[in-house]
DOGU-399856 format. One line per field, with one value per atom (N, C-alpha, C): x, y, z; residue in three letters; residue number from 1. Coordinates in nm, 4 decimals, decimal comma. Example, Ala and Ser with C-alpha at 12.3 -4.5 7.8 and 13.67 -1.06 7.14 Angstrom:
# DOGU-399856
u	c(1,3190 1,2300 1,3200 1,2850 1,3670 1,2900)
v	c(-0,5690 -0,4500 -0,3300 -0,2250 -0,1060 0,0030)
w	c(0,7800 0,7800 0,7800 0,7080 0,7140 0,7870)
rest	c(ALA ALA ALA SER SER SER)
nr	c(1 1 1 2 2 2)
//
This chain:
# DOGU-399856
u	c(3,2260 3,3212 3,2474 3,2920 3,2274 3,2510 3,1623 3,1776 3,3087 3,3790 3,5024 3,4691 3,5591 3,5373 3,5546 3,4803 3,4910 3,6241 3,6589 3,7795 3,7594 3,8697 3,8640 3,8116 3,7108 3,6575 3,7552 3,8563 3,9516 4,0687 4,1339 4,2561 4,2438 4,1277 4,0998 4,1885 4,2373 4,3191 4,2305 4,2834 4,2081 4,2360 4,3121 4,3537 4,2656 4,1420 4,0509 4,0211 3,9962 3,9601 3,8482 3,7780 3,6677 3,7204 3,6647 3,6956 3,5638 3,4995 3,3678 3,2669 3,1940 3,0920 3,1469 3,2756 3,3349 3,4328 3,4627 3,5712 3,6842 3,8097 3,9252 4,0256 4,0864 4,1914 4,3250 4,4155 4,5454 4,6384 4,6075 4,6944 4,6773 4,5517 4,5284 4,4640 4,4179 4,3568 4,2102 4,1488 4,0077 3,9185 3,8138 3,7149 3,5797 3,5001 3,3680 3,2763 3,1479 3,0466 3,0332 3,0221 3,0131 2,8759 2,7801 2,6446 2,6476 2,5740 2,5687 2,4989 2,5223 2,4661 2,3137 2,2529 2,1074 2,0459 2,1038 2,0455 2,0667 2,1774 2,1989 2,0979 2,0683 1,9713 1,8310 1,8002 1,6672 1,6486 1,7571 1,7428 1,7190 1,7821 1,7560 1,6156 1,5671 1,4310 1,3307 1,3608 1,2716 1,2658 1,3809 1,3819 1,3016 1,3175 1,2450 1,0958 1,0604 0,9210 0,8422 0,9083 0,8410 0,8018 0,6723 0,6191 0,5484 0,5827 0,5206 0,4208 0,2955 0,1892 0,1412 0,0947 0,0435 -0,1028 -0,1691 -0,3062 -0,4074 -0,3781 -0,4727 -0,4272 -0,3153 -0,2706 -0,1603 -0,1076 0,0041 0,1317 0,2176 0,3437 0,4442 0,5072 0,6055 0,7463 0,8363 0,9764 1,0619 1,1900 1,2816 1,2843 1,2843 1,2923 1,1592 1,0500 0,9176 0,8806 0,7854 0,7271 0,5860 0,5525 0,4218 0,3565 0,2254 0,1480 0,0822 0,0862 0,0224 -0,1280 -0,2001 -0,3447 -0,4274 -0,3796 -0,4522 -0,3568 -0,4102 -0,3263 -0,2634 -0,1359 -0,0612 -0,0191 -0,0534 -0,0123 0,1337 0,2121 0,3527 0,3732 0,4247 0,4423 0,5341 0,4918 0,5702 0,5632 0,4662 0,4549 0,3080 0,2810 0,1431 0,1015 0,1919 0,1589 0,1828 0,1568 0,1722 0,0324 0,0016 -0,1313 -0,1457 -0,2683 -0,2982 -0,2642 -0,2046 -0,1662 -0,0212 0,0519 0,1937 0,2697 0,3498 0,4262 0,5610 0,5977 0,7248 0,8008 0,9190 0,9982 1,1101 1,1456 1,2618 1,2498 1,1428 1,1260 1,2246 1,2482 1,3332 1,2580 1,2441 1,1741 1,2702 1,2221 1,3042 1,2288 1,2983 1,2302 1,1386 1,0169 0,9211 0,9725 0,9533 0,9868 0,8587 0,7951 0,6673 0,5630 0,5622 0,4646 0,5044 0,6133 0,6608 0,7602 0,7293 0,8164 0,8711 0,8572 0,9113 0,9990 1,1204 1,2113 1,2183 1,2015 1,1975 1,2321 1,2432 1,2591 1,1373 1,0665 0,9477 0,9877 0,9561 0,9894 0,9260 1,0054 0,9570 0,9657 0,9937 1,0016 1,1349 1,1932 1,3186 1,2939 1,3908 1,3832 1,2790 1,2010 1,1023 1,0613 0,9952 0,9422 0,7923 0,7419 0,5986 0,5474 0,4168 0,3514 0,3031 0,3223 0,2815 0,1294 0,0546 -0,0906 -0,1425 -0,0545 -0,0949 -0,0491 0,0061 0,0544 -0,0020 0,0030 -0,0430 0,0656 0,0981 0,1993 0,1504 0,2389 0,2025 0,2277)
v	c(2,1248 2,0255 1,9170 1,7931 1,6804 1,6860 1,6215 1,6169 1,5475 1,5956 1,5274 1,3902 1,2970 1,1625 1,1629 1,0785 1,0759 1,0173 1,0436 0,9871 0,8378 0,7651 0,6211 0,5985 0,5121 0,4870 0,4104 0,3460 0,2677 0,3521 0,4261 0,4985 0,6496 0,6980 0,8411 0,9044 0,8249 0,8776 0,9529 1,0601 1,1396 1,0970 0,9903 0,9478 0,8384 0,8291 0,7264 0,7531 0,6458 0,6586 0,5605 0,5870 0,5013 0,3867 0,2671 0,1507 0,0779 0,1060 0,0501 0,1113 0,0265 0,0749 0,0956 0,0671 0,0779 0,1941 0,2344 0,3274 0,2462 0,2802 0,2053 0,3013 0,2601 0,3380 0,2741 0,3472 0,2891 0,2767 0,3465 0,3441 0,2148 0,1748 0,0552 -0,0584 -0,0310 -0,1343 -0,1587 -0,0774 -0,0953 -0,0581 -0,1380 -0,1103 -0,0932 0,0032 0,0261 0,0858 0,0769 0,1303 0,2799 0,3601 0,5043 0,5525 0,4613 0,5014 0,5690 0,6784 0,7452 0,6589 0,6882 0,6092 0,6122 0,7212 0,7327 0,6229 0,5966 0,4962 0,3555 0,3316 0,2004 0,1750 0,2764 0,2562 0,2386 0,3022 0,2862 0,1461 0,0823 -0,0544 -0,1498 -0,1267 -0,2129 -0,1858 -0,0605 -0,0302 -0,1051 -0,1179 -0,1900 -0,3378 -0,3953 -0,5346 -0,5512 -0,4555 -0,4641 -0,4379 -0,3601 -0,3264 -0,4468 -0,5447 -0,6620 -0,7517 -0,7666 -0,8487 -0,9679 -1,0868 -1,2096 -1,2565 -1,2762 -1,3203 -1,4581 -1,5342 -1,6675 -1,6608 -1,7744 -1,7823 -1,7068 -1,6891 -1,6210 -1,4809 -1,4351 -1,2981 -1,2801 -1,3884 -1,3772 -1,3460 -1,2630 -1,2269 -1,3389 -1,3835 -1,4914 -1,4344 -1,5106 -1,4727 -1,5971 -1,5764 -1,6888 -1,7725 -1,9048 -1,9955 -2,0351 -1,9772 -2,0113 -2,1551 -2,2086 -2,3381 -2,3132 -2,3780 -2,3593 -2,4952 -2,4915 -2,6109 -2,5865 -2,6860 -2,6763 -2,6801 -2,5824 -2,5722 -2,6531 -2,6710 -2,7500 -2,8513 -2,9623 -3,0626 -3,0050 -3,0363 -2,9838 -3,1009 -3,0939 -3,1972 -3,1751 -3,2845 -3,2784 -3,3777 -3,3285 -3,4117 -3,5303 -3,6487 -3,7690 -3,8219 -3,7752 -3,8174 -3,8165 -3,8630 -3,8649 -3,7301 -3,6351 -3,4997 -3,4769 -3,3552 -3,3170 -3,2977 -3,3682 -3,3613 -3,2369 -3,1891 -3,0778 -3,1198 -3,0280 -3,0581 -3,0967 -3,1089 -3,1418 -3,0239 -3,0509 -2,9463 -2,9288 -2,8033 -2,7699 -2,6791 -2,7216 -2,6458 -2,5686 -2,4549 -2,3780 -2,3247 -2,2525 -2,1980 -2,0843 -2,0533 -1,9412 -1,8596 -1,7300 -1,6426 -1,6005 -1,6047 -1,5693 -1,4698 -1,4115 -1,3288 -1,4195 -1,3762 -1,4633 -1,5188 -1,6490 -1,7192 -1,7860 -1,7322 -1,7833 -1,7920 -1,6944 -1,6905 -1,7669 -1,8428 -1,9200 -1,8339 -1,8060 -1,7182 -1,7817 -1,9135 -1,9859 -2,0998 -2,1072 -2,2173 -2,3026 -2,4337 -2,5191 -2,6624 -2,7456 -2,8892 -2,9556 -3,0326 -3,1027 -3,2478 -3,2977 -3,4367 -3,5313 -3,6213 -3,7172 -3,6683 -3,5375 -3,4822 -3,4158 -3,3522 -3,2802 -3,1319 -3,0661 -2,9212 -2,8864 -2,7832 -2,7356 -2,5932 -2,5308 -2,3964 -2,4051 -2,3212 -2,3174 -2,1753 -2,1638 -2,0334 -2,0026 -1,8802 -1,8432 -1,8493 -1,8423 -1,8476 -1,9886 -2,0879 -2,2266 -2,2779 -2,1902 -2,2335 -2,1453 -2,1983 -2,1234 -2,1336 -2,0212 -2,0179 -2,0913 -2,1682 -2,2438 -2,1590)
w	c(-1,4729 -1,4287 -1,3507 -1,3639 -1,2977 -1,1468 -1,0734 -0,9281 -0,8925 -0,7899 -0,7492 -0,6904 -0,7106 -0,6585 -0,5072 -0,4353 -0,2892 -0,2437 -0,1189 -0,0595 -0,0362 -0,0352 -0,0085 0,1327 0,1517 0,2860 0,3760 0,3171 0,3958 0,4444 0,3526 0,3880 0,3708 0,3272 0,3062 0,2006 0,1068 -0,0025 -0,1005 -0,1570 -0,2543 -0,3972 -0,4163 -0,5501 -0,6091 -0,5671 -0,6188 -0,7662 -0,8409 -0,9812 -1,0143 -1,1242 -1,1669 -1,2515 -1,2259 -1,3088 -1,3302 -1,4422 -1,4682 -1,3732 -1,3015 -1,2087 -1,0679 -1,0468 -0,9142 -0,9068 -0,7844 -0,7579 -0,6969 -0,7326 -0,6867 -0,6246 -0,5141 -0,4496 -0,4843 -0,5519 -0,5864 -0,4652 -0,3584 -0,2402 -0,1600 -0,1362 -0,0541 -0,1336 -0,2560 -0,3392 -0,3101 -0,2253 -0,1900 -0,3084 -0,3315 -0,4358 -0,3693 -0,4151 -0,3589 -0,4627 -0,4338 -0,5231 -0,4993 -0,6062 -0,5887 -0,5446 -0,5253 -0,4872 -0,3512 -0,3362 -0,2063 -0,1027 0,0234 0,1328 0,1311 0,0798 0,0763 -0,0091 -0,1281 -0,2166 -0,1612 -0,0886 -0,0295 0,0803 0,1621 0,2689 0,2124 0,0992 0,0417 -0,0149 -0,0638 -0,1132 0,0030 0,1185 0,2330 0,2863 0,2758 0,3172 0,2297 0,0996 0,0096 0,0482 0,0893 0,1324 0,2607 0,3532 0,4786 0,4579 0,3556 0,3315 0,2800 0,2180 0,1658 0,2823 0,3012 0,4100 0,3482 0,3973 0,3478 0,4528 0,4088 0,5001 0,4596 0,5597 0,5317 0,4881 0,4808 0,4294 0,5148 0,6437 0,7314 0,7699 0,7158 0,7389 0,8409 0,8974 0,9909 0,9142 0,9718 0,9074 0,9306 0,8216 0,8284 0,8367 0,8996 0,9096 0,8872 0,8583 0,8415 0,9685 0,9512 1,0642 1,1248 1,0785 1,1314 1,0954 1,1720 1,1416 1,0895 0,9780 0,9169 0,8925 0,8701 0,8369 0,7025 0,6146 0,4839 0,5040 0,4474 0,4708 0,3724 0,2504 0,1503 0,0880 0,0413 -0,0229 -0,1490 -0,1686 -0,2829 -0,3700 -0,4989 -0,5925 -0,6293 -0,6261 -0,6633 -0,7765 -0,8870 -1,0054 -0,9736 -1,0114 -0,9901 -0,8479 -0,7714 -0,6327 -0,5911 -0,4709 -0,4224 -0,3643 -0,3518 -0,3079 -0,1604 -0,1180 0,0222 0,0795 0,1857 0,2455 0,3314 0,3424 0,4315 0,5740 0,6493 0,7859 0,8017 0,6908 0,6986 0,7580 0,8604 0,9275 0,8579 0,8327 0,7689 0,8649 0,9060 1,0023 0,9333 0,9903 0,9454 0,8038 0,7731 0,6386 0,6158 0,4896 0,4508 0,3482 0,3709 0,2766 0,1672 0,0429 -0,0723 -0,1589 -0,2561 -0,3546 -0,4360 -0,4659 -0,5340 -0,6675 -0,6847 -0,8089 -0,8548 -0,9589 -1,0083 -0,8968 -0,8070 -0,6996 -0,5751 -0,5812 -0,4669 -0,3895 -0,2620 -0,1857 -0,0580 -0,0440 0,0710 0,0191 0,0722 0,0427 0,1680 0,1545 0,2731 0,2360 0,3401 0,3228 0,3851 0,3050 0,3524 0,3773 0,4964 0,5291 0,4270 0,3717 0,2738 0,1304 0,1100 -0,0250 -0,0526 0,0459 0,0274 0,0063 -0,0554 -0,0750 -0,1800 -0,1515 -0,2484 -0,2161 -0,3116 -0,2961 -0,2709 -0,1809 -0,1509 -0,1652 -0,1863 -0,1879 -0,0465 -0,0034 0,1319 0,1484 0,0384 0,0482 0,0769 0,0764 0,1019 0,2371 0,3220 0,4519 0,5631 0,6859 0,8025 0,9098 0,9714 1,0750 1,1994 1,2608 1,3810 1,5033)
rest	c(MET MET MET ALA ALA ALA ASP ASP ASP PRO PRO PRO LEU LEU LEU PRO PRO PRO LEU LEU LEU CYS CYS CYS PRO PRO PRO GLU GLU GLU CYS CYS CYS SER SER SER SER SER SER GLU GLU GLU HIS HIS HIS ALA ALA ALA TYR TYR TYR GLU GLU GLU MET MET MET GLY GLY GLY ALA ALA ALA LEU LEU LEU LEU LEU LEU VAL VAL VAL CYS CYS CYS PRO PRO PRO MET MET MET CYS CYS CYS GLY GLY GLY HIS HIS HIS GLU GLU GLU TRP TRP TRP SER SER SER PRO PRO PRO ALA ALA ALA PRO PRO PRO ALA ALA ALA ASP ASP ASP SER SER SER GLN GLN GLN SER SER SER SER SER SER SER SER SER THR THR THR ASP ASP ASP ALA ALA ALA ASP ASP ASP GLU GLU GLU ALA ALA ALA ARG ARG ARG VAL VAL VAL VAL VAL VAL LYS LYS LYS ASP ASP ASP ALA ALA ALA VAL VAL VAL GLY GLY GLY ASN ASN ASN ILE ILE ILE LEU LEU LEU ALA ALA ALA ASP ASP ASP GLY GLY GLY ASP ASP ASP THR THR THR VAL VAL VAL VAL VAL VAL VAL VAL VAL THR THR THR THR THR THR SER SER SER ILE ILE ILE LYS LYS LYS VAL VAL VAL LYS LYS LYS GLY GLY GLY SER SER SER HIS HIS HIS GLY GLY GLY ILE ILE ILE LYS LYS LYS ALA ALA ALA GLY GLY GLY THR THR THR LYS LYS LYS VAL VAL VAL ARG ARG ARG GLY GLY GLY ILE ILE ILE ARG ARG ARG LEU LEU LEU ILE ILE ILE ASP ASP ASP PRO PRO PRO VAL VAL VAL ASN ASN ASN GLY GLY GLY HIS HIS HIS ASP ASP ASP ILE ILE ILE ASP ASP ASP CYS CYS CYS LYS LYS LYS VAL VAL VAL ASP ASP ASP GLY GLY GLY PHE PHE PHE GLY GLY GLY ALA ALA ALA MET MET MET LEU LEU LEU LEU LEU LEU LYS LYS LYS SER SER SER SER SER SER LEU LEU LEU VAL VAL VAL LYS LYS LYS LYS LYS LYS VAL VAL VAL)
nr	c(1 1 1 2 2 2 3 3 3 4 4 4 5 5 5 6 6 6 7 7 7 8 8 8 9 9 9 10 10 10 11 11 11 12 12 12 13 13 13 14 14 14 15 15 15 16 16 16 17 17 17 18 18 18 19 19 19 20 20 20 21 21 21 22 22 22 23 23 23 24 24 24 25 25 25 26 26 26 27 27 27 28 28 28 29 29 29 30 30 30 31 31 31 32 32 32 33 33 33 34 34 34 35 35 35 36 36 36 37 37 37 38 38 38 39 39 39 40 40 40 41 41 41 42 42 42 43 43 43 44 44 44 45 45 45 46 46 46 47 47 47 48 48 48 49 49 49 50 50 50 51 51 51 52 52 52 53 53 53 54 54 54 55 55 55 56 56 56 57 57 57 58 58 58 59 59 59 60 60 60 61 61 61 62 62 62 63 63 63 64 64 64 65 65 65 66 66 66 67 67 67 68 68 68 69 69 69 70 70 70 71 71 71 72 72 72 73 73 73 74 74 74 75 75 75 76 76 76 77 77 77 78 78 78 79 79 79 80 80 80 81 81 81 82 82 82 83 83 83 84 84 84 85 85 85 86 86 86 87 87 87 88 88 88 89 89 89 90 90 90 91 91 91 92 92 92 93 93 93 94 94 94 95 95 95 96 96 96 97 97 97 98 98 98 99 99 99 100 100 100 101 101 101 102 102 102 103 103 103 104 104 104 105 105 105 106 106 106 107 107 107 108 108 108 109 109 109 110 110 110 111 111 111 112 112 112 113 113 113 114 114 114 115 115 115 116 116 116 117 117 117 118 118 118 119 119 119 120 120 120)
//
């Protein structure tokens, strides 16, 4: 026999049923993922385990201010010179090796590689 479905986390009703990948409570209408708490905590651990370091090995965090260490060519523009300060970076999941989302003065929003910046 299959494992019994868990009680609703909102109203503790035992009448939950499966609807696709979710569990649904007909009593209160709450929908939730049937994944156990262990797997949810391991996914947050994987996010926390990802550490982004700059060109010299300093650990970067959201909101940091960084300086571009080498000149970067930008298509259709004169590029970003070494020494340009970028404030309020945001770390993202890597996209083609670019793991920093930011706004560079004079250029606007762009993605940067952490290996080309140094934390201030």
